[in-house]
C-alpha positions as CSV (number, residue, x, y, z in Angstrom):
1,M,0.0,0.0,0.0
2,S,3.1,2.2,-0.3
3,G,2.2,5.6,-1.8
4,T,-1.5,5.2,-1.2
5,P,-3.0,7.7,1.3
6,E,-3.9,6.0,4.6
7,F,-7.3,4.4,4.7
8,M,-8.2,5.3,1.2
9,V,-9.3,2.7,-1.3
10,A,-6.4,1.5,-3.4
11,P,-6.8,-0.1,-6.8
12,F,-5.3,-3.5,-7.5
13,Q,-1.6,-3.2,-7.3
14,A,1.5,-5.3,-8.0
15,A,1.8,-8.8,-6.7
16,G,2.2,-8.9,-3.0
17,A,0.2,-5.7,-2.4
18,F,-3.2,-5.7,-0.8
19,W,-6.4,-5.3,-2.8
20,M,-8.6,-3.1,-0.6
21,P,-12.3,-3.5,-1.3
22,K,-14.5,-0.5,-1.4
23,L,-15.4,0.6,2.1
24,K,-19.0,1.5,1.7
25,M,-19.6,2.4,5.4
26,E,-16.7,4.8,5.7
27,K,-17.6,8.4,6.6
28,K,-16.1,11.4,8.4
29,N,-16.9,12.0,12.1
30,A,-17.4,15.4,13.6
31,G,-13.7,15.9,14.0
32,G,-13.2,15.4,10.3
33,D,-11.5,12.0,10.7
34,M,-12.6,8.7,9.4
35,E,-15.0,6.4,11.2
36,K,-16.0,3.0,9.9
37,E,-18.8,0.5,10.3
38,T,-18.3,-3.1,9.5
39,D,-19.8,-6.5,10.3
40,V,-16.8,-7.9,12.1
41,V,-13.5,-6.3,13.2
42,I,-10.6,-8.6,13.9
43,V,-7.6,-7.3,15.8
44,G,-4.5,-9.1,14.6
45,T,-3.1,-10.7,11.4
46,G,-1.6,-13.9,13.0
47,A,-2.9,-17.4,12.3
48,A,-5.9,-17.0,14.5
49,G,-7.1,-13.6,13.1
50,L,-6.6,-14.5,9.5
51,F,-8.2,-18.0,9.8
52,C,-11.1,-16.5,11.6
53,A,-11.6,-14.0,8.8
54,L,-11.4,-16.7,6.2
55,Q,-14.0,-18.9,7.9
56,L,-16.6,-16.1,7.9
57,P,-19.1,-15.8,5.0
58,E,-18.0,-13.8,2.1
59,S,-21.3,-11.9,2.3
60,M,-20.0,-10.2,5.5
61,E,-17.8,-7.2,5.6
62,I,-14.6,-8.0,7.6
63,T,-12.1,-5.4,8.8
64,V,-8.8,-6.7,10.0
65,I,-6.2,-4.4,11.7
66,T,-2.7,-5.0,12.7
67,K,-0.3,-3.0,14.9
68,E,2.6,-3.5,12.5
69,D,3.1,-4.9,9.1
70,A,0.8,-7.9,8.4
71,E,3.8,-10.3,8.4
72,N,5.0,-9.2,11.8
73,S,3.1,-11.6,14.0
74,D,4.5,-14.4,16.1
75,S,2.6,-16.9,14.0
76,F,5.1,-16.2,11.2
77,L,7.9,-17.1,13.6
78,A,6.7,-20.5,14.6
79,Q,9.3,-23.1,13.6
80,G,8.5,-26.6,14.8
81,G,5.1,-27.6,13.4
82,I,1.4,-28.2,14.0
83,C,0.1,-31.3,15.9
84,V,-2.6,-33.6,14.4
85,L,-4.4,-36.7,15.6
86,R,-2.9,-39.3,13.3
87,S,-5.5,-42.0,14.2
88,E,-7.9,-43.0,16.9
89,D,-5.2,-45.2,18.4
90,D,-3.2,-42.1,19.2
91,Y,-6.0,-40.2,20.9
92,E,-5.4,-41.3,24.5
93,S,-1.7,-40.7,24.3
94,Y,-2.1,-37.2,22.7
95,F,-4.7,-36.2,25.3
96,E,-2.4,-37.4,28.1
97,D,0.7,-35.7,26.7
98,T,-1.2,-32.4,26.5
99,M,-2.6,-32.8,30.0
100,K,0.7,-33.8,31.5
101,A,2.5,-30.9,29.9
102,G,-0.1,-28.6,31.4
103,H,0.3,-30.1,34.8
104,Y,-3.3,-31.3,34.6
105,R,-4.6,-27.8,35.0
106,N,-6.1,-27.9,31.5
107,N,-9.7,-27.7,30.6
108,R,-10.4,-31.3,29.5
109,E,-13.2,-30.3,27.2
110,S,-11.0,-27.8,25.4
111,V,-8.3,-30.4,25.0
112,E,-10.7,-32.9,23.5
113,M,-12.2,-30.3,21.1
114,M,-8.7,-29.3,19.9
115,I,-7.5,-32.9,19.3
116,R,-10.8,-34.1,17.7
117,S,-10.8,-31.1,15.4
118,S,-7.2,-31.3,14.3
119,R,-7.6,-33.5,11.1
120,G,-10.3,-31.2,9.7
121,I,-8.0,-28.2,10.3
122,I,-5.2,-29.8,8.4
123,D,-7.5,-30.6,5.5
124,L,-8.5,-26.9,5.4
125,L,-4.9,-25.8,5.4
126,L,-4.0,-28.2,2.6
127,G,-7.0,-26.8,0.7
128,Y,-5.4,-23.3,1.1
129,G,-2.2,-24.5,-0.5
130,V,-0.2,-25.1,2.7
131,E,2.7,-27.5,2.0
132,F,3.9,-29.9,4.7
133,E,6.9,-32.2,4.5
134,R,6.2,-35.5,2.7
135,R,8.1,-38.8,2.4
136,D,7.2,-41.2,-0.4
137,G,4.2,-39.0,-1.1
138,E,2.8,-39.3,2.4
139,L,2.7,-36.6,5.1
140,A,5.8,-36.8,7.3
141,Y,5.6,-36.5,11.1
142,T,8.2,-35.5,13.7
143,R,8.3,-35.6,17.4
144,E,9.1,-32.8,20.0
145,G,9.5,-32.5,23.7
146,G,6.6,-33.8,25.8
147,H,5.2,-36.0,22.9
148,S,5.2,-39.7,23.3
149,K,4.8,-40.3,19.6
150,P,5.6,-38.4,16.3
151,R,2.4,-36.5,15.4
152,I,3.7,-33.1,14.2
153,L,3.5,-31.9,10.6
154,F,6.1,-29.4,9.5
155,H,7.5,-27.4,6.7
156,E,11.3,-27.2,7.1
157,D,11.8,-25.1,10.2
158,V,9.4,-22.3,9.1
159,T,6.0,-24.0,9.6
160,G,4.4,-20.8,11.0
161,K,5.6,-18.8,8.0
162,E,4.2,-21.4,5.6
163,I,0.8,-21.6,7.2
164,T,0.3,-17.9,8.1
165,G,1.7,-16.7,4.8
166,K,-0.7,-18.9,2.9
167,L,-3.6,-17.7,5.1
168,L,-2.6,-14.1,4.4
169,G,-2.4,-14.8,0.7
170,Q,-6.0,-16.1,0.8
171,A,-7.2,-13.2,2.8
172,K,-5.8,-10.8,0.2
173,K,-7.9,-12.4,-2.4
174,R,-11.2,-12.0,-0.6
175,G,-13.1,-8.9,-1.7
176,N,-14.9,-8.7,1.7
177,I,-11.8,-8.6,3.8
178,S,-10.0,-5.2,4.3
179,I,-6.6,-5.3,6.0
180,Y,-5.2,-2.2,7.6
181,E,-1.5,-2.3,8.6
182,Q,0.2,0.0,11.1
183,T,-3.2,0.4,12.8
184,E,-3.4,-0.1,16.6
185,M,-6.3,-0.9,18.8
186,I,-6.2,1.4,21.8
187,D,-9.6,0.8,23.4
188,L,-12.9,-0.9,23.1
189,L,-16.2,0.8,22.3
190,C,-18.6,-0.7,24.9
191,K,-21.6,0.0,26.9
192,G,-23.6,-2.1,29.4
193,N,-21.1,-5.0,29.0
194,V,-21.7,-5.1,25.2
195,C,-18.9,-4.4,22.7
196,Y,-19.7,-2.1,19.7
197,G,-16.2,-2.1,18.2
198,I,-12.9,-0.6,18.9
199,V,-11.0,2.7,19.0
200,A,-8.1,2.5,16.5
201,A,-5.1,4.7,15.9
202,R,-3.5,4.8,12.5
203,N,0.2,4.5,11.9
204,A,1.3,2.8,15.1
205,S,4.9,3.8,14.4
206,E,3.8,7.4,15.1
207,A,1.7,6.5,18.1
208,R,3.5,8.9,20.4
209,T,2.9,12.1,18.5
210,G,0.2,13.2,20.9
211,K,-2.2,14.0,18.0
212,E,-5.9,13.2,18.2
213,E,-6.6,13.3,14.5
214,G,-5.2,9.8,13.9
215,I,-7.7,8.2,16.2
216,F,-11.0,6.9,14.9
217,P,-13.7,4.4,15.8
218,I,-14.4,1.1,14.0
219,W,-18.0,0.2,14.8
220,A,-18.7,-3.5,14.5
221,K,-21.5,-5.9,15.3
222,Q,-18.9,-8.4,16.5
223,T,-15.3,-7.8,17.6
224,V,-12.6,-10.4,17.7
225,L,-9.4,-10.0,19.7
226,A,-6.6,-11.9,18.1
227,C,-3.7,-9.6,19.0
228,G,-1.1,-12.1,20.2
229,G,0.8,-12.5,23.4
230,I,2.9,-10.5,25.9
231,G,6.5,-10.9,24.8
232,G,7.1,-7.2,24.5
233,L,6.8,-6.9,28.3
234,Y,10.0,-9.0,28.7
235,P,13.7,-8.0,28.1
236,H,14.4,-11.5,26.6
237,S,11.7,-13.0,24.5
238,T,11.3,-14.8,21.2
239,N,8.2,-12.6,20.4
240,F,8.0,-9.4,18.4
241,A,8.6,-6.4,20.7
242,H,5.3,-4.7,19.8
243,L,3.2,-7.6,21.3
244,T,2.6,-6.1,24.7
245,G,-0.7,-7.6,25.8
246,D,-3.0,-5.0,24.3
247,G,-6.0,-7.3,24.4
248,L,-5.5,-7.9,28.1
249,A,-5.1,-4.2,28.8
250,V,-8.4,-3.2,27.2
251,A,-10.1,-6.2,28.9
252,L,-8.8,-5.1,32.3
253,R,-10.0,-1.6,31.7
254,H,-13.5,-2.8,30.9
255,H,-13.7,-5.6,33.5
256,V,-13.7,-8.4,30.9
257,K,-12.7,-11.6,32.7
258,L,-9.2,-12.9,32.3
259,Q,-7.9,-16.4,33.1
260,D,-4.5,-18.0,34.1
261,V,-2.5,-14.8,33.3
262,N,0.3,-16.1,35.6
263,F,0.9,-19.0,33.2
264,V,3.8,-17.7,31.1
265,Q,6.0,-20.2,29.2
266,I,9.7,-19.9,29.0
267,H,11.2,-21.7,26.0
268,P,14.3,-23.7,27.0
269,T,16.4,-23.0,24.0
270,T,17.0,-19.6,22.4
271,L,20.3,-18.7,20.8
272,Y,22.4,-16.9,23.4
273,S,23.5,-13.4,22.3
274,V,24.6,-10.2,24.0
275,K,22.9,-8.2,21.3
276,P,19.6,-6.4,22.2
277,G,16.3,-7.4,20.6
278,R,14.2,-10.5,19.9
279,R,15.8,-13.8,20.8
280,F,16.1,-16.4,18.0
281,L,14.3,-19.6,18.8
282,I,16.1,-22.9,18.4
283,S,13.1,-25.1,17.8
284,E,12.1,-28.0,20.0
285,S,12.0,-30.2,17.0
286,V,15.8,-30.0,16.9
287,R,15.9,-31.9,20.2
288,G,13.1,-34.2,18.8
289,E,15.4,-35.2,16.0
290,G,18.3,-35.9,18.3
291,A,20.0,-32.8,19.5
292,V,21.3,-32.9,23.1
293,L,22.2,-30.4,25.9
294,Y,25.6,-30.2,27.5
295,N,26.8,-28.3,30.6
296,A,30.2,-26.5,30.8
297,R,32.0,-29.8,31.2
298,M,30.3,-31.1,28.0
299,E,28.1,-33.6,30.0
300,R,24.4,-34.2,29.4
301,F,22.3,-33.1,32.4
302,V,18.6,-33.5,31.4
303,D,16.3,-35.6,29.3
304,E,15.8,-33.2,26.4
305,L,12.4,-34.5,25.5
306,Q,10.6,-33.6,28.7
307,P,8.1,-30.7,28.7
308,R,9.4,-27.2,28.3
309,D,9.1,-26.0,31.8
310,I,11.0,-29.0,33.2
311,V,13.9,-28.6,30.6
312,T,13.9,-24.8,31.3
313,A,14.3,-25.4,35.1
314,A,17.1,-27.9,34.5
315,I,18.9,-25.4,32.2
316,E,18.6,-22.6,34.7
317,K,19.9,-24.7,37.5
318,Q,22.8,-25.9,35.4
319,M,23.7,-22.3,34.4
320,E,23.8,-21.3,38.0
321,E,26.1,-24.3,38.9
322,D,28.3,-23.6,35.9
323,G,28.5,-19.9,36.5
324,K,27.6,-19.3,32.8
325,P,24.8,-17.4,31.1
326,Y,24.1,-20.3,28.8
327,V,24.5,-24.1,28.2
328,W,25.5,-25.9,25.0
329,L,23.2,-27.5,22.5
330,S,24.8,-30.1,20.1
331,M,23.3,-31.4,16.8
332,E,26.1,-33.9,16.5
333,H,23.7,-36.8,16.3
334,I,21.7,-35.3,13.4
335,P,23.2,-36.0,9.9
336,K,24.2,-32.8,8.1
337,E,21.9,-33.5,5.2
338,D,19.0,-33.7,7.7
339,I,20.0,-30.4,9.3
340,L,20.1,-28.7,5.9
341,S,16.7,-30.1,4.8
342,H,14.7,-29.9,8.0
343,F,16.4,-26.9,9.7
344,P,17.7,-24.6,7.0
345,N,16.6,-21.4,8.7
346,I,18.2,-22.3,12.0
347,Y,21.4,-23.4,10.2
348,Q,21.6,-20.1,8.3
349,R,20.8,-17.9,11.3
350,C,23.4,-19.6,13.4
351,L,26.0,-19.2,10.6
352,E,25.2,-15.5,10.7
353,E,26.0,-15.5,14.4
354,G,29.3,-17.4,13.8
355,Y,28.2,-20.9,14.5
356,D,28.2,-23.9,12.2
357,V,25.6,-26.2,13.9
358,A,26.8,-29.2,11.8
359,E,30.3,-28.9,13.2
360,E,30.0,-27.3,16.7
361,C,27.8,-26.7,19.7
362,I,25.8,-23.5,20.0
363,P,25.1,-21.6,23.3
364,V,21.4,-21.5,24.3
365,V,19.5,-19.9,27.1
366,P,15.8,-19.9,28.1
367,G,13.6,-17.0,27.0
368,Q,10.0,-15.9,27.3
369,H,8.1,-17.6,24.5
370,Y,4.4,-18.1,25.0
371,F,1.4,-17.0,27.1
372,M,-1.0,-19.7,28.2
373,G,-3.3,-17.3,30.0
374,G,-5.4,-14.6,28.4
375,V,-8.9,-13.2,28.0
376,Q,-11.3,-15.9,29.3
377,S,-13.2,-17.5,26.5
378,D,-15.4,-20.5,26.0
379,L,-15.1,-23.1,23.2
380,E,-16.6,-20.6,20.7
381,G,-14.3,-17.8,21.7
382,R,-17.0,-15.9,23.5
383,T,-15.8,-13.7,26.4
384,S,-17.6,-12.3,29.4
385,M,-18.6,-9.2,27.3
386,G,-21.4,-9.4,24.8
387,C,-20.3,-9.3,21.1
388,L,-16.6,-9.7,22.0
389,Y,-14.6,-12.7,21.1
390,A,-11.0,-13.7,21.8
391,V,-8.9,-16.3,19.9
392,G,-5.3,-17.3,19.6
393,E,-2.7,-16.4,22.2
394,T,-4.8,-13.5,23.4
395,S,-7.5,-15.9,24.6
396,C,-7.6,-18.6,27.3
397,N,-10.1,-21.4,27.4
398,G,-7.8,-23.6,29.5
399,V,-6.6,-25.9,26.6
400,H,-2.9,-25.5,27.6
401,G,-3.2,-25.6,31.3
402,A,-0.1,-24.3,33.2
403,N,2.4,-25.2,30.3
404,R,1.8,-25.6,26.6
405,L,2.8,-28.8,24.8
406,A,5.1,-28.2,21.9
407,S,3.3,-27.5,18.5
408,N,-0.1,-27.2,20.0
409,S,-0.2,-23.4,19.6
410,L,-0.9,-23.2,15.9
411,L,-3.5,-26.0,16.1
412,E,-5.3,-24.4,19.1
413,S,-5.3,-21.0,17.4
414,L,-6.9,-22.4,14.2
415,V,-9.4,-24.7,15.9
416,F,-10.9,-22.1,18.1
417,A,-10.7,-19.3,15.6
418,R,-12.8,-21.4,13.3
419,R,-15.3,-22.1,16.0
420,A,-15.5,-18.4,16.8
421,A,-16.2,-17.6,13.1
422,L,-18.9,-20.2,12.9
423,D,-20.6,-18.8,16.1
424,I,-20.4,-15.3,14.7
425,A,-21.8,-16.3,11.4
426,S,-24.8,-18.0,13.1
427,A,-25.5,-14.9,15.2
428,L,-24.9,-12.2,12.6
429,K,-26.3,-11.1,9.3
430,P,-24.4,-8.7,6.9
431,V,-24.5,-5.0,7.3
432,G,-27.9,-3.6,6.2
433,Q,-29.8,-6.8,7.1
434,K,-32.0,-7.2,10.2
435,G,-32.9,-10.1,12.3
436,E,-29.5,-11.2,13.7
437,A,-29.6,-13.1,17.0
438,G,-26.9,-12.8,19.7
439,S,-25.6,-9.5,18.5
440,H,-26.6,-5.8,18.7
441,S,-28.4,-4.3,15.7
442,G,-26.2,-1.3,15.2
443,R,-25.3,2.0,16.6
444,T,-28.4,2.7,18.5
445,G,-27.6,4.1,22.0
446,T,-23.9,4.5,21.3
447,E,-23.8,8.2,21.3
448,G,-20.9,9.6,23.2
449,L,-19.0,6.3,23.4
450,F,-16.2,7.5,21.1
451,Q,-14.3,10.3,23.0
452,P,-11.0,10.9,21.1
453,W,-9.7,13.4,23.6
454,K,-9.2,10.6,26.1
455,Y,-6.3,9.2,24.0
456,H,-4.3,12.4,23.2
457,D,-1.3,11.2,25.3
458,R,-0.8,7.8,23.6
459,E,2.6,7.2,25.0
460,K,1.3,7.5,28.5
461,L,-1.6,5.2,27.7
462,Q,0.7,2.6,26.3
463,Q,2.9,2.7,29.4
464,E,-0.2,2.5,31.6
465,N,-1.4,-0.5,29.7
466,K,1.9,-2.4,30.1
467,A,1.9,-1.7,33.8
468,L,-1.7,-2.8,34.1
469,V,-0.9,-6.2,32.5
470,Q,2.3,-6.7,34.5
471,Q,0.5,-5.9,37.7
472,E,-2.2,-8.4,37.0
473,I,0.3,-11.1,36.1
474,E,2.1,-10.5,39.4
475,R,-1.2,-10.4,41.4
476,M,-2.2,-13.8,39.9
477,R,1.2,-15.3,40.7
478,K,0.8,-14.4,44.3
479,T,-2.8,-15.6,44.4
480,D,-1.7,-18.9,42.8
481,G,1.2,-19.3,45.2
482,Q,3.9,-19.1,42.6
């Protein structure tokens, strides 16, 4: 959309650019800025947000916003793969692996729904053109930590990019889906515990200018929070820095229920570096294929295929004993041709950092990776506020418990994003039609909800939101005895 005025309709452009459908409901508000009405607004362009948009009827007008560029979501960073129930014979072990990793604090109904829905999700992804590794023409499966059997589909070591990139490509083709990049949600529009849309700010990179004219309402019959996790709150994280728990912050401000916000996952193996910025993940599937961990004396000290929290604790204890800020990870047991075919991205990135993983060990250290808690949601993604849904890492229906099993994140995001979309479709009719059930009928009674002057100091608001989320995480830790 380069060169096109913000929020104006652009003609079809070169390959890779967005085709923006005509926004029939756009108009100017009293301040002269844009306001928009839509059937559904989705906050986030990760796997959950895009998949939700694609599962909604094409007769509905869907508006998707993202705080950064559309590709800058953690879904694009997922390396390992996506789990799937290979056969009924594997159900009990898959269920038990998920429950055990979550310390049996999972919602059993959510776990069953995720596992039972997995094959249908994979079929949909294949229909969207997603390519998974195959051997002799059949889908290939790998194993990761916490799994008793190989049940993970993958695309090299960039599975998230393959899946989310194909979903984004499909969304670009839909005439009813409008995607606004560099557009940040800064509040909900709500009244009487019913959501009427969001307050958005355009060009998030200039969010601290103090100007009100870039702030506008997006009125929606249904709102979906799919805005990712909380990695931006941590100095060492595998997440993008702009993911700071925005969905949690607006939920807290409007008394929307949260769940398990003290359940924060630390990934055992990120590439150690003294450089600032996002930490590079060394996928769990590397250990699933035979990589081992060594202490400073080059001795193994842990079963590398245990759940992430257990391996993380062992690494942290070993680092303290060694007096080192890292431990060593060795891929010596993996043939070089397998490293190059299965982990080309990891191989190349480590080379850039000065390590040849086929010839030498690399230093690794635990880093914040995933958020199991979130905005409380049911199996359809419904929250405690009417007409407000939450899916993906922003949400929590208890499927992961206290610790997520490797490669369940993409699956969980897609399963419950689809269920949310189907629930929205059953409750909603397109803009201009009457008779929807389970949603409000429009803007009636919403006068005065949008008050742009409340957001003039956006830098202060952003800092307050971060503090609000951090305080709630700490409060819940104390409540839970952590």
